[in-house]
N, CA, C and O of each residue as an XYZ file, in Angstrom:
880
protein
N      41.217     14.440     10.502
C      40.505     15.713     10.549
C      41.075     16.664     11.584
O      40.970     17.882     11.440
N      41.674     16.114     12.622
C      42.127     16.983     13.705
C      43.276     16.334     14.450
O      43.500     15.127     14.359
N      43.999     17.165     15.191
C      45.070     16.694     16.055
C      44.728     17.102     17.480
O      44.463     18.275     17.744
N      44.731     16.154     18.389
C      44.376     16.446     19.774
C      45.624     16.475     20.641
O      46.436     15.551     20.608
N      45.771     17.537     21.413
C      46.846     17.631     22.385
C      46.259     17.230     23.731
O      45.383     17.918     24.256
N      46.730     16.131     24.289
C      46.189     15.609     25.547
C      47.352     15.108     26.387
O      47.798     13.971     26.234
N      47.830     15.956     27.263
C      48.982     15.619     28.085
C      48.807     16.273     29.440
O      48.208     17.344     29.534
N      49.315     15.651     30.487
C      49.125     16.188     31.840
C      49.748     17.571     31.999
O      49.349     18.331     32.882
N      50.720     17.902     31.155
C      51.386     19.199     31.280
C      50.796     20.287     30.417
O      51.284     21.417     30.445
N      49.737     19.981     29.630
C      49.189     20.950     28.689
C      47.669     21.001     28.800
O      47.031     20.036     29.220
N      47.097     22.153     28.413
C      45.661     22.234     28.244
C      45.255     21.329     27.090
O      45.959     21.236     26.084
N      44.102     20.656     27.243
C      43.606     19.840     26.147
C      43.074     20.755     25.047
O      42.335     21.701     25.317
N      43.456     20.466     23.816
C      43.018     21.283     22.684
C      42.981     20.408     21.449
O      43.784     19.485     21.315
N      42.061     20.688     20.551
C      41.937     19.966     19.287
C      42.152     20.963     18.152
O      41.475     21.987     18.069
N      43.108     20.644     17.280
C      43.417     21.490     16.123
C      42.817     20.840     14.891
O      43.257     19.769     14.475
N      41.806     21.484     14.300
C      41.173     20.957     13.092
C      41.997     21.305     11.857
O      42.578     22.387     11.768
N      42.039     20.381     10.912
C      42.701     20.628      9.635
C      41.700     21.317      8.704
O      40.688     20.716      8.343
N      41.967     22.576      8.307
C      40.994     23.298      7.475
C      40.647     22.572      6.180
O      39.523     22.687      5.691
N      41.610     21.816      5.612
C      41.339     21.119      4.366
C      40.401     19.927      4.559
O      39.872     19.395      3.583
N      40.188     19.503      5.803
C      39.399     18.301      6.049
C      37.998     18.590      6.583
O      37.206     17.662      6.747
N      37.679     19.835      6.852
C      36.367     20.186      7.395
C      35.766     21.304      6.568
O      36.474     21.988      5.829
N      34.456     21.491      6.692
C      33.793     22.592      6.004
C      32.727     23.177      6.912
O      32.114     22.447      7.691
N      32.492     24.483      6.828
C      31.466     25.110      7.673
C      30.065     24.707      7.233
O      29.818     24.487      6.047
N      29.159     24.611      8.184
C      27.766     24.272      7.906
C      26.889     25.331      8.532
O      27.060     25.669      9.703
N      25.955     25.855      7.768
C      25.064     26.902      8.271
C      24.148     26.344      9.356
O      23.602     25.250      9.209
N      23.982     27.084     10.431
C      23.090     26.696     11.527
C      22.196     27.880     11.872
O      22.494     29.024     11.528
N      21.119     27.591     12.543
C      20.213     28.651     12.937
C      20.753     29.466     14.094
O      21.693     29.049     14.771
N      20.158     30.632     14.322
C      20.588     31.480     15.421
C      21.347     32.693     14.939
O      21.499     32.897     13.735
N      21.829     33.507     15.876
C      22.544     34.733     15.489
C      23.836     34.409     14.754
O      24.503     33.414     15.041
N      24.169     35.260     13.812
C      25.374     35.090     13.031
C      26.550     35.767     13.728
O      26.472     36.945     14.077
N      27.642     35.023     13.934
C      28.820     35.599     14.571
C      29.559     36.492     13.584
O      29.782     36.117     12.433
N      29.931     37.670     14.048
C      30.662     38.587     13.182
C      32.065     38.062     12.940
O      32.760     37.665     13.875
N      32.472     38.063     11.694
C      33.826     37.660     11.347
C      34.749     38.856     11.533
O      34.554     39.904     10.916
N      35.749     38.694     12.380
C      36.633     39.820     12.667
C      37.501     40.127     11.456
O      37.836     39.244     10.666
N      37.854     41.390     11.333
C      38.708     41.822     10.243
C      40.150     41.407     10.525
O      40.530     41.213     11.680
N      40.952     41.269      9.466
C      42.365     40.919      9.633
C      43.065     41.907     10.558
O      43.950     41.520     11.321
N      42.676     43.181     10.497
C      43.340     44.192     11.321
C      43.019     44.042     12.804
O      43.667     44.672     13.639
N      42.029     43.218     13.144
C      41.616     43.037     14.534
C      42.225     41.795     15.179
O      41.890     41.462     16.316
N      43.090     41.126     14.485
C      43.665     39.892     15.034
C      44.380     40.159     16.351
O      45.117     41.137     16.479
N      44.162     39.296     17.317
C      44.792     39.423     18.633
C      45.982     38.468     18.734
O      45.964     37.369     18.179
N      47.001     38.904     19.442
C      48.198     38.074     19.594
C      48.108     37.182     20.825
O      47.381     37.476     21.773
N      48.862     36.087     20.792
C      48.956     35.153     21.913
C      50.369     35.235     22.473
O      51.324     34.998     21.734
N      50.539     35.561     23.754
C      51.899     35.626     24.330
C      52.591     34.271     24.254
O      51.936     33.243     24.426
N      53.894     34.242     24.001
C      54.597     32.971     23.855
C      54.952     32.289     25.173
O      55.193     31.082     25.200
N      54.987     33.048     26.259
C      55.466     32.525     27.544
C      54.412     32.770     28.612
O      53.844     33.860     28.691
N      54.147     31.751     29.440
C      53.175     31.933     30.513
C      53.863     32.532     31.736
O      55.089     32.648     31.747
N      53.103     32.918     32.776
C      53.696     33.570     33.950
C      54.743     32.728     34.667
O      55.552     33.270     35.420
N      54.746     31.412     34.451
C      55.731     30.548     35.109
C      57.043     30.485     34.340
O      58.025     29.920     34.821
N      57.057     31.074     33.131
C      58.262     31.038     32.321
C      58.327     29.867     31.365
O      59.394     29.568     30.830
N      57.190     29.188     31.135
C      57.147     28.069     30.198
C      56.574     28.531     28.860
O      55.731     29.427     28.806
N      57.043     27.910     27.794
C      56.491     28.207     26.480
C      55.029     27.812     26.421
O      54.638     26.783     26.972
N      54.222     28.618     25.759
C      52.801     28.327     25.604
C      52.615     27.076     24.744
O      53.236     26.977     23.686
N      51.775     26.111     25.166
C      51.508     24.936     24.330
C      50.822     25.308     23.023
O      50.938     24.580     22.038
N      50.108     26.436     22.999
C      49.506     26.898     21.750
C      50.588     27.275     20.750
O      50.460     26.992     19.559
N      51.653     27.913     21.227
C      52.779     28.246     20.356
C      53.473     26.981     19.878
O      53.803     26.865     18.697
N      53.697     26.036     20.774
C      54.399     24.801     20.396
C      53.627     24.032     19.332
O      54.224     23.488     18.404
N      52.288     23.983     19.463
C      51.476     23.276     18.475
C      51.405     24.050     17.164
O      51.542     23.463     16.090
N      51.190     25.373     17.242
C      51.082     26.183     16.025
C      52.384     26.162     15.237
O      52.364     26.051     14.011
N      53.511     26.268     15.925
C      54.807     26.232     15.239
C      55.067     24.871     14.615
O      55.685     24.787     13.553
N      54.602     23.798     15.260
C      54.786     22.455     14.706
C      54.029     22.295     13.394
O      54.546     21.705     12.445
N      52.804     22.820     13.336
C      52.020     22.762     12.100
C      52.725     23.554     11.003
O      52.880     23.067      9.883
N      53.156     24.785     11.328
C      53.835     25.621     10.336
C      55.150     24.992      9.885
O      55.508     25.080      8.711
N      55.870     24.360     10.810
C      57.145     23.724     10.464
C      56.940     22.604      9.451
O      57.731     22.461      8.519
N      55.887     21.809      9.625
C      55.606     20.738      8.663
C      55.355     21.313      7.272
O      55.868     20.796      6.279
N      54.567     22.382      7.202
C      54.295     23.021      5.913
C      55.560     23.660      5.343
O      55.778     23.633      4.132
N      56.394     24.235      6.212
C      57.635     24.856      5.754
C      58.569     23.827      5.126
O      59.152     24.079      4.071
N      58.712     22.680      5.764
C      59.551     21.628      5.192
C      58.997     21.170      3.846
O      59.753     20.930      2.905
N      57.674     21.050      3.762
C      57.063     20.562      2.536
C      57.351     21.480      1.353
O      57.545     21.000      0.236
N      57.383     22.797      1.579
C      57.613     23.726      0.462
C      59.090     24.047      0.268
O      59.455     24.710     -0.702
N      59.943     23.585      1.178
C      61.369     23.889      1.077
C      62.052     23.099     -0.022
O      63.101     23.499     -0.528
N      61.456     21.979     -0.389
C      62.099     21.111     -1.370
C      63.352     20.444     -0.845
O      64.161     19.942     -1.625
N      63.522     20.433      0.467
C      64.713     19.840      1.064
C      65.906     20.770      1.070
O      67.005     20.362      1.444
N      65.708     22.025      0.660
C      66.782     23.007      0.640
C      66.777     23.823      1.929
O      65.728     24.030      2.539
N      67.952     24.281      2.336
C      68.081     25.080      3.541
C      67.284     26.374      3.396
O      67.280     26.977      2.323
N      66.613     26.808      4.459
C      65.778     27.998      4.454
C      66.324     28.999      5.470
O      66.577     28.645      6.621
N      66.506     30.250      5.042
C      66.890     31.302      5.972
C      65.629     31.931      6.552
O      64.587     31.955      5.898
N      65.725     32.441      7.784
C      64.582     33.064      8.449
C      65.000     34.425      8.989
O      66.185     34.643      9.244
N      64.050     35.350      9.171
C      64.392     36.671      9.702
C      64.929     36.576     11.127
O      64.519     35.708     11.897
N      65.836     37.465     11.464
C      66.341     37.532     12.831
C      65.223     37.920     13.786
O      64.238     38.536     13.381
N      65.378     37.558     15.055
C      64.396     37.922     16.059
C      63.503     36.759     16.438
O      63.954     35.614     16.429
N      62.236     37.023     16.772
C      61.333     35.966     17.248
C      61.130     34.837     16.241
O      61.008     33.678     16.637
N      61.093     35.155     14.938
C      60.892     34.094     13.944
C      62.060     33.110     13.974
O      61.861     31.898     13.892
N      63.265     33.633     14.090
C      64.440     32.773     14.175
C      64.410     31.950     15.464
O      64.798     30.782     15.462
N      63.955     32.548     16.553
C      63.891     31.836     17.824
C      62.948     30.636     17.736
O      63.177     29.617     18.386
N      61.896     30.755     16.940
C      60.912     29.684     16.820
C      61.327     28.628     15.804
O      61.110     27.440     16.043
N      61.922     29.025     14.670
C      62.120     28.099     13.561
C      63.572     27.724     13.266
O      63.813     26.662     12.692
N      64.548     28.556     13.637
C      65.911     28.290     13.180
C      66.474     27.001     13.753
O      67.133     26.250     13.034
N      66.237     26.728     15.009
C      66.760     25.498     15.606
C      66.210     24.272     14.891
O      66.934     23.300     14.675
N      64.930     24.315     14.523
C      64.329     23.199     13.802
C      64.940     23.052     12.415
O      65.210     21.936     11.971
N      65.157     24.166     11.730
C      65.758     24.122     10.401
C      67.178     23.560     10.486
O      67.576     22.741      9.659
N      67.936     24.002     11.486
C      69.299     23.501     11.660
C      69.318     21.996     11.899
O      70.245     21.308     11.474
N      68.289     21.485     12.582
C      68.261     20.064     12.929
C      67.738     19.176     11.807
O      68.157     18.025     11.683
N      66.818     19.702     10.980
C      66.100     18.846     10.050
C      66.514     19.006      8.587
O      66.305     18.092      7.789
N      67.097     20.153      8.223
C      67.475     20.386      6.832
C      68.993     20.360      6.676
O      69.706     20.563      7.658
N      69.503     20.116      5.478
C      70.950     19.969      5.268
C      71.725     21.224      5.661
O      71.232     22.337      5.475
N      72.940     21.057      6.205
C      73.772     22.196      6.622
C      74.498     22.823      5.430
O      75.717     22.708      5.308
N      73.756     23.474      4.569
C      74.332     24.100      3.385
C      73.847     25.541      3.310
O      72.909     25.902      4.021
N      74.447     26.365      2.480
C      73.983     27.754      2.358
C      72.501     27.804      1.993
O      72.049     27.017      1.161
N      71.736     28.714      2.599
C      70.294     28.785      2.314
C      70.013     29.051      0.841
O      70.651     29.893      0.208
N      69.037     28.307      0.310
C      68.578     28.523     -1.059
C      67.154     29.044     -1.103
O      66.700     29.520     -2.143
N      66.451     28.960      0.002
C      65.103     29.511      0.100
C      65.102     30.505      1.253
O      65.947     30.435      2.145
N      64.133     31.445      1.229
C      64.101     32.504      2.227
C      62.673     32.690      2.731
O      61.747     32.912      1.951
N      62.514     32.595      4.046
C      61.213     32.766      4.685
C      61.075     34.200      5.176
O      61.980     34.726      5.823
N      59.938     34.840      4.869
C      59.667     36.194      5.339
C      58.246     36.258      5.886
O      57.376     35.498      5.462
N      58.019     37.160      6.820
C      56.677     37.397      7.334
C      55.895     38.221      6.325
O      56.415     39.197      5.784
N      54.666     37.841      6.072
C      53.790     38.594      5.186
C      52.384     38.536      5.762
O      52.001     37.553      6.396
N      51.616     39.602      5.534
C      50.257     39.620      6.045
C      49.761     41.026      6.244
O      50.401     41.978      5.799
N      48.621     41.178      6.911
C      48.017     42.493      7.106
C      48.944     43.435      7.889
O      49.428     43.096      8.969
N      49.177     44.614      7.321
C      50.020     45.593      7.983
C      51.486     45.497      7.652
O      52.269     46.326      8.115
N      51.891     44.511      6.863
C      53.289     44.343      6.488
C      53.473     44.586      4.993
O      52.516     44.532      4.221
N      54.698     44.851      4.603
C      55.019     45.081      3.203
C      54.659     43.866      2.365
O      54.793     42.728      2.814
N      54.201     44.115      1.146
C      53.787     43.035      0.259
C      54.911     42.558     -0.642
O      54.673     41.754     -1.543
N      56.145     43.036     -0.420
C      57.272     42.652     -1.279
C      57.751     41.258     -0.891
O      58.616     41.117     -0.026
N      57.202     40.240     -1.517
C      57.512     38.850     -1.202
C      58.126     38.182     -2.432
O      57.619     38.341     -3.543
N      59.193     37.453     -2.241
C      59.842     36.822     -3.388
C      59.936     35.302     -3.284
O      60.097     34.639     -4.309
N      59.841     34.725     -2.082
C      60.111     33.295     -1.943
C      59.034     32.602     -1.116
O      57.968     32.278     -1.639
N      59.299     32.369      0.169
C      58.338     31.687      1.034
C      57.772     32.700      2.028
O      58.531     33.384      2.715
N      56.461     32.799      2.108
C      55.800     33.750      2.996
C      55.168     33.023      4.178
O      54.454     32.037      3.998
N      55.435     33.516      5.394
C      54.801     33.018      6.612
C      53.617     33.935      6.888
O      53.803     35.091      7.269
N      52.406     33.431      6.698
C      51.205     34.266      6.718
C      50.228     33.762      7.778
O      50.294     32.603      8.187
N      49.310     34.644      8.226
C      48.330     34.207      9.234
C      47.188     33.418      8.636
O      46.796     33.632      7.488
N      46.658     32.501      9.428
C      45.428     31.785      9.093
C      44.311     32.361      9.969
O      44.446     32.412     11.191
N      43.225     32.789      9.353
C      42.153     33.453     10.098
C      41.579     32.509     11.149
O      41.265     31.360     10.835
N      41.437     32.974     12.398
C      41.012     32.073     13.478
C      39.561     31.622     13.371
O      39.191     30.625     13.990
N      38.724     32.326     12.603
C      37.318     31.937     12.483
C      37.025     31.212     11.177
O      36.325     30.200     11.177
N      37.541     31.706     10.087
C      37.202     31.150      8.780
C      38.203     30.118      8.282
O      37.886     29.331      7.390
N      39.411     30.111      8.850
C      40.445     29.230      8.351
C      41.109     29.730      7.092
O      41.984     29.061      6.543
N      40.701     30.917      6.618
C      41.284     31.484      5.402
C      42.750     31.825      5.621
O      43.130     32.326      6.679
N      43.562     31.553      4.622
C      44.982     31.901      4.662
C      45.180     33.227      3.947
O      44.651     33.438      2.855
N      45.944     34.121      4.566
C      46.172     35.437      3.967
C      46.738     35.278      2.555
O      47.754     34.606      2.377
N      46.102     35.882      1.551
C      46.572     35.718      0.172
C      47.769     36.608     -0.137
O      47.789     37.777      0.248
N      48.750     36.069     -0.819
C      49.889     36.872     -1.248
C      50.516     36.214     -2.471
O      50.167     35.089     -2.829
N      51.426     36.912     -3.097
C      52.007     36.460     -4.364
C      53.357     35.770     -4.189
O      54.163     35.745     -5.119
N      53.607     35.218     -3.024
C      54.878     34.537     -2.795
C      54.945     33.243     -3.607
O      53.924     32.715     -4.047
N      56.169     32.747     -3.795
C      56.337     31.482     -4.474
C      55.690     30.340     -3.722
O      55.186     29.403     -4.340
N      55.694     30.398     -2.396
C      55.054     29.390     -1.556
C      54.554     30.079     -0.292
O      55.095     31.102      0.127
N      53.526     29.511      0.301
C      52.897     30.102      1.490
C      52.899     29.081      2.619
O      52.557     27.916      2.418
N      53.287     29.533      3.809
C      53.249     28.707      5.016
C      52.269     29.356      5.991
O      52.543     30.446      6.493
N      51.138     28.716      6.271
C      50.164     29.307      7.199
C      50.579     29.101      8.654
O      51.181     28.091      9.018
N      50.236     30.097      9.469
C      50.538     30.056     10.901
C      49.332     30.572     11.655
O      48.663     31.500     11.199
N      49.046     29.981     12.804
C      47.952     30.445     13.656
C      48.014     31.954     13.832
O      49.073     32.502     14.137
N      46.879     32.630     13.639
C      46.853     34.091     13.610
C      47.386     34.718     14.896
O      48.086     35.729     14.849
N      47.058     34.123     16.040
C      47.519     34.694     17.301
C      49.023     34.680     17.437
O      49.610     35.631     17.955
N      49.662     33.605     16.973
C      51.119     33.510     17.013
C      51.734     34.423     15.958
O      52.716     35.115     16.227
N      51.156     34.426     14.756
C      51.673     35.282     13.685
C      51.646     36.754     14.099
O      52.619     37.477     13.883
N      50.547     37.195     14.687
C      50.415     38.600     15.070
C      51.474     38.987     16.093
O      52.029     40.085     16.037
N      51.752     38.087     17.023
C      52.798     38.381     18.002
C      54.155     38.489     17.323
O      54.916     39.414     17.607
N      54.469     37.553     16.427
C      55.754     37.597     15.733
C      55.902     38.873     14.910
O      56.994     39.434     14.818
N      54.808     39.325     14.315
C      54.866     40.464     13.402
C      54.936     41.809     14.112
O      55.606     42.723     13.632
N      54.252     41.947     15.252
C      54.073     43.281     15.800
C      54.420     43.456     17.272
O      54.611     44.589     17.712
N      54.509     42.393     18.042
C      54.635     42.580     19.483
C      56.065     42.884     19.900
O      57.025     42.368     19.327
N      56.180     43.729     20.905
C      57.472     44.042     21.519
C      57.246     44.150     23.024
O      56.622     45.097     23.502
N      57.764     43.163     23.767
C      57.554     43.138     25.219
C      58.418     44.143     25.974
O      58.247     44.328     27.179
N      59.341     44.792     25.273
C      60.253     45.690     25.979
C      59.556     47.017     26.284
O      59.008     47.661     25.389
N      59.584     47.415     27.556
C      59.051     48.707     27.969
C      60.238     49.551     28.425
O      60.743     49.399     29.537
N      60.662     50.435     27.544
C      61.876     51.196     27.803
C      61.558     52.473     28.559
O      60.696     53.254     28.154
N      62.270     52.677     29.671
C      62.117     53.877     30.503
C      63.501     54.482     30.703
O      64.508     53.804     30.497
N      63.562     55.760     31.107
C      64.881     56.359     31.355
C      65.692     55.555     32.356
O      65.144     55.012     33.315
N      66.990     55.481     32.134
C      67.879     54.740     33.027
C      68.051     55.497     34.344
O      67.398     56.513     34.584
N      68.931     54.986     35.179
C      69.131     55.562     36.509
C      69.566     57.028     36.419
O      70.089     57.486     35.403
N      69.332     57.732     37.505
C      69.688     59.151     37.580
C      71.192     59.322     37.321
O      72.022     58.574     37.838
N      71.506     60.321     36.511
C      72.894     60.584     36.199
C      73.334     60.026     34.861
O      74.400     60.386     34.361
N      72.516     59.136     34.263
C      72.826     58.594     32.949
C      72.295     59.527     31.870
O      71.332     60.252     32.120
N      72.884     59.537     30.685
C      72.386     60.381     29.595
C      70.915     60.106     29.307
O      70.437     58.988     29.499
N      70.200     61.127     28.845
C      68.758     61.012     28.623
C      68.408     59.977     27.568
O      67.309     59.422     27.591
N      69.335     59.702     26.629
C      69.032     58.756     25.554
C      69.148     57.307     26.014
O      68.723     56.407     25.290
N      69.706     57.056     27.187
C      69.883     55.694     27.689
C      68.563     55.196     28.260
O      67.944     55.871     29.083
N      68.134     54.015     27.826
C      66.885     53.419     28.300
C      67.152     52.022     28.842
O      68.130     51.371     28.473
N      66.275     51.579     29.713
C      66.372     50.224     30.253
C      64.991     49.587     30.263
O      63.978     50.281     30.171
N      64.953     48.264     30.376
C      63.684     47.538     30.433
C      63.118     47.623     31.842
O      63.816     47.316     32.808
N      61.860     48.036     31.971
C      61.213     48.080     33.273
C      59.703     47.839     33.116
O      58.981     48.733     32.675
N      59.224     46.643     33.472
C      60.007     45.483     33.906
C      60.669     44.805     32.713
O      60.266     45.036     31.573
N      61.677     43.972     32.958
C      62.301     43.252     31.844
C      61.297     42.287     31.226
O      60.420     41.790     31.933
N      61.399     42.005     29.918
C      60.462     41.066     29.289
C      60.594     39.675     29.890
O      61.682     39.243     30.269
N      59.462     38.984     29.969
C      59.455     37.628     30.501
C      60.136     36.698     29.515
O      59.717     36.585     28.364
N      61.181     36.037     29.968
C      61.958     35.165     29.092
C      61.677     33.708     29.424
O      61.493     33.371     30.594
N      61.640     32.825     28.409
C      61.395     31.406     28.665
C      62.571     30.768     29.370
O      63.698     31.257     29.310
N      62.284     29.659     30.043
C      63.317     28.969     30.813
C      64.104     27.960     29.977
O      65.060     27.366     30.477
N      63.722     27.753     28.711
C      64.383     26.752     27.872
C      64.241     27.154     26.412
O      63.403     27.997     26.091
N      65.043     26.569     25.512
C      64.879     26.849     24.081
C      63.495     26.431     23.600
O      62.868     25.543     24.178
N      63.028     27.075     22.543
C      61.706     26.751     22.012
C      61.707     25.367     21.381
O      62.648     24.990     20.682
N      60.632     24.609     21.639
C      60.483     23.263     21.089
C      59.109     23.124     20.455
O      58.101     23.231     21.154
N      59.038     22.888     19.148
C      57.737     22.572     18.545
C      57.202     21.252     19.108
O      57.970     20.406     19.567
N      55.899     21.090     19.067
C      55.284     19.860     19.549
C      55.528     18.746     18.528
O      55.039     18.817     17.401
N      56.279     17.726     18.922
C      56.649     16.663     17.992
C      55.469     15.855     17.492
O      55.441     15.468     16.324
N      54.493     15.592     18.351
C      53.336     14.800     17.924
C      52.490     15.571     16.922
O      52.001     14.999     15.947
N      52.316     16.868     17.159
C      51.553     17.682     16.223
C      52.296     17.778     14.889
O      51.680     17.738     13.823
N      53.622     17.904     14.957
C      54.432     17.960     13.741
C      54.242     16.703     12.898
O      53.989     16.793     11.696
N      54.361     15.537     13.521
C      54.202     14.283     12.778
C      52.782     14.133     12.248
O      52.583     13.699     11.114
N      51.793     14.490     13.069
C      50.407     14.367     12.639
C      50.093     15.253     11.445
O      49.317     14.868     10.571
N      50.694     16.440     11.404
C      50.485     17.341     10.270
C      51.226     16.844      9.046
O      50.677     16.825      7.944
N      52.479     16.439      9.237
C      53.309     16.024      8.114
C      52.736     14.803      7.403
O      52.786     14.721      6.176
N      52.192     13.853      8.163
C      51.709     12.624      7.535
C      50.451     12.850      6.707
O      50.064     11.985      5.920
N      49.800     14.019      6.879
C      48.618     14.328      6.086
C      48.938     15.179      4.857
O      48.043     15.500      4.075
N      50.205     15.543      4.686
C      50.599     16.321      3.514
C      51.063     15.391      2.402
O      51.772     14.417      2.654
N      50.661     15.694      1.176
C      51.046     14.852      0.041
C      52.559     14.829     -0.142
O      53.116     13.846     -0.630
N      53.228     15.927      0.255
C      54.681     16.013      0.049
C      55.453     14.981      0.846
O      56.614     14.715      0.538
N      54.833     14.387      1.874
C      55.563     13.419      2.691
C      55.917     12.167      1.895
O      56.732     11.362      2.344
N      55.316     11.992      0.718
C      55.660     10.847     -0.126
C      57.025     11.022     -0.788
O      57.602     10.055     -1.286
N      57.541     12.244     -0.796
C      58.870     12.447     -1.364
C      59.912     11.796     -0.457
O      59.842     11.958      0.761
N      60.867     11.070     -1.014
C      61.813     10.301     -0.193
C      62.546     11.131      0.842
O      62.697     10.682      1.978
N      63.011     12.331      0.494
C      63.784     13.137      1.444
C      62.939     13.557      2.632
O      63.433     13.603      3.759
N      61.649     13.871      2.388
C      60.778     14.290      3.479
C      60.315     13.092      4.299
O      60.117     13.194      5.510
N      60.144     11.959      3.629
C      59.773     10.743      4.352
C      60.888     10.325      5.304
O      60.624      9.810      6.390
N      62.137     10.550      4.890
C      63.257     10.222      5.780
C      63.214     11.078      7.035
O      63.489     10.584      8.129
N      62.871     12.364      6.893
C      62.744     13.237      8.067
C      61.614     12.752      8.958
O      61.761     12.682     10.178
N      60.474     12.414      8.338
C      59.332     11.916      9.109
C      59.702     10.666      9.899
O      59.410     10.576     11.092
N      60.344      9.701      9.242
C      60.712      8.454      9.912
C      61.732      8.691     11.022
O      61.680      8.053     12.074
N      62.667      9.621     10.776
C      63.687      9.903     11.792
C      63.064     10.502     13.048
O      63.422     10.128     14.165
N      62.132     11.431     12.861
C      61.470     12.042     14.020
C      60.565     11.033     14.710
O      60.490     11.012     15.939
N      59.882     10.202     13.946
C      58.986      9.208     14.547
C      59.767      8.184     15.354
O      59.320      7.761     16.421
N      60.936      7.780     14.852
C      61.758      6.792     15.555
C      62.451      7.384     16.776
O      62.726      6.685     17.752
N      62.731      8.695     16.705
C      63.426      9.367     17.814
C      62.638     10.615     18.187
O      63.056     11.727     17.866
N      61.494     10.445     18.866
C      60.590     11.587     19.122
C      61.179     12.658     20.040
O      60.637     13.761     20.120
N      62.268     12.355     20.724
C      62.848     13.341     21.627
C      64.164     13.900     21.095
O      64.970     14.429     21.861
N      64.386     13.785     19.781
C      65.558     14.362     19.170
C      65.370     15.860     19.025
O      64.254     16.363     19.151
N      66.476     16.589     18.755
C      66.369     17.998     18.431
C      65.534     18.152     17.161
O      65.685     17.346     16.244
N      64.666     19.150     17.074
C      64.441     20.246     18.022
C      63.269     20.004     18.959
O      62.743     20.951     19.544
N      62.846     18.740     19.113
C      61.653     18.438     19.891
C      61.965     18.075     21.333
O      61.062     17.731     22.095
N      63.227     18.148     21.713
C      63.594     17.825     23.089
C      64.725     18.711     23.541
O      65.183     18.597     24.677
């Protein structure tokens, strides 16, 4: 029903599997369900320069679903933050061949032109996955998805005196992580083993390889 993150280096958190739980009506005031347009983003890096454990867990869940819908074929990802989160994992876990599937961001505020695999937000209150007409859908925690889709940490100001007016610099520079991004390996395995697709031999081989070598790329 859930995956618990319990480590001395991380906040304790429990991630419920939406397919395994259901809401139950209770007495008292009804909490307002926020609109998709109100989704808040979660920063990927904390003030110390470490990757957020929420990002590591959310990306691990999405990675398991991405592998399941890939069919074992190489997947291309958009340049930028999405590539920073997923490309290293794809390079490590899927065959080194030309991409045959294509992952794109889709969701509220973005173009609806989807042709292959869509990376969409999962509503933080209802667990609903953003509906779209893609061939396959990969859900991602709404806070992480919103950051990938819309956030830009760069604050551009005019450069030093004497430089052309069109020249801009970062002030302050965006906070950069101290290491490459690593999905949470335990969350990845816990999610993958609950997917029916793990019975496919090619995906089972990936599962067994990661389980036998939990500190292999991209988890270490």
